C-alpha distance (Angstrom), angle and dihedral (degrees) to the residues before:
residue distance angle dihedral
M1 . . .
S2 3.80 . .
Q3 3.75 123.9 .
I4 3.77 121.3 -119.4
P5 3.83 111.2 -131.1
L6 3.77 113.5 -121.8
T7 3.73 99.1 -128.7
P8 3.82 120.2 167.2
S9 3.83 91.4 -102.7
V10 3.85 91.4 53.1
L11 3.88 91.8 48.2
T12 3.81 90.5 45.9
S13 3.81 92.0 50.4
V14 3.91 91.2 49.8
V15 3.78 92.3 48.9
M16 3.76 93.2 45.7
L17 3.79 90.9 49.0
G18 3.74 90.8 51.4
V19 3.79 95.4 45.3
L20 3.79 99.7 40.1
G21 3.74 101.7 31.4
T22 3.78 104.5 34.6
G23 3.76 97.8 24.9
I24 3.80 96.8 52.6
A25 3.80 90.5 41.7
Y26 3.79 89.0 53.7
I27 3.74 93.8 49.6
L28 3.85 93.9 46.4
N29 3.82 90.5 47.7
Y30 3.81 92.8 54.8
R31 3.81 91.6 41.8
L32 3.81 87.3 54.1
I33 3.82 91.1 49.0
E34 3.83 90.9 51.8
D35 3.78 94.7 46.1
E36 3.80 103.5 37.5
G37 3.85 106.0 14.8
A38 3.73 134.8 -109.1
T39 3.88 94.2 -74.1
A40 3.78 93.1 58.5
A41 3.76 91.9 44.5
S42 3.80 91.7 51.7
T43 3.80 92.5 50.5
V44 3.86 88.6 59.7
T45 3.90 87.8 73.7
Y46 3.79 89.7 61.5
L47 3.78 90.0 59.8
I48 3.83 94.2 58.7
P49 3.91 94.1 84.0
I50 3.77 89.5 52.1
V51 3.77 93.3 52.1
A52 3.83 89.5 46.6
V53 3.75 91.4 52.5
I54 3.82 93.4 48.4
L55 3.77 90.8 48.1
G56 3.78 89.1 49.1
I57 3.84 90.9 51.9
V58 3.79 95.6 43.7
V59 3.86 102.5 36.5
L60 3.80 103.4 29.0
S61 3.84 97.6 30.0
E62 3.82 93.0 -124.2
P63 3.78 116.2 169.3
A64 3.75 119.3 -98.8
T65 3.82 101.6 -132.3
W66 3.81 123.6 -171.2
N67 3.83 93.5 -107.8
L68 3.79 92.1 56.5
L69 3.79 90.4 51.3
A70 3.86 92.8 44.6
G71 3.80 89.3 49.0
A72 3.79 91.5 50.7
A73 3.86 89.8 49.0
V74 3.89 91.5 51.4
I75 3.89 90.0 48.8
L76 3.84 91.7 48.5
L77 3.78 94.1 46.4
S78 3.82 91.2 47.5
V79 3.72 92.5 51.0
A80 3.85 91.3 47.2
L81 3.76 90.4 49.3
S82 3.81 95.7 49.1
E83 3.82 89.7 49.3
G84 3.76 90.9 52.5
R85 3.81 94.7 -116.9
L86 3.76 95.5 128.9
T87 3.79 97.6 59.8
K88 3.77 122.8 106.8
P89 3.85 112.5 -97.2
T90 3.73 114.2 -110.5
H91 3.83 115.6 -125.8
L92 3.74 114.1 -112.0
N93 3.74 119.4 -126.3
L94 3.76 100.6 -126.8
R95 3.85 96.1 177.7
H96 3.71 114.7 109.8
Q97 3.88 111.2 -103.6
P98 3.79 110.2 -156.9
T99 3.71 114.9 -127.5
E100 3.81 126.1 -133.0
L101 3.78 92.9 -94.5
E102 3.83 92.1 50.4
R103 3.87 92.0 51.7
T104 3.77 96.0 53.9
P105 3.86 114.1 90.4
């Protein structure tokens, strides 16, 4: 196995990849945990294969077969189910409910 020379451009590339790629992803992940909670943040990792398949189809001209589309549908339905987005909406009670102060004479 040949060694890669550690030139300034190689070191700069590695540092930039670490700072920009990993650093920004780290910050965004913790912002997502703070804003939406740990459950929503963990479901983001399930979407990575779908993004990879879409990029493969668009960038590399890979064929979109039925099993890729079925797998993406299963993942999306599972994420929606775990987030509670597939439940029936409850009807809001729009009638005015008097408060304790309004009930006292």
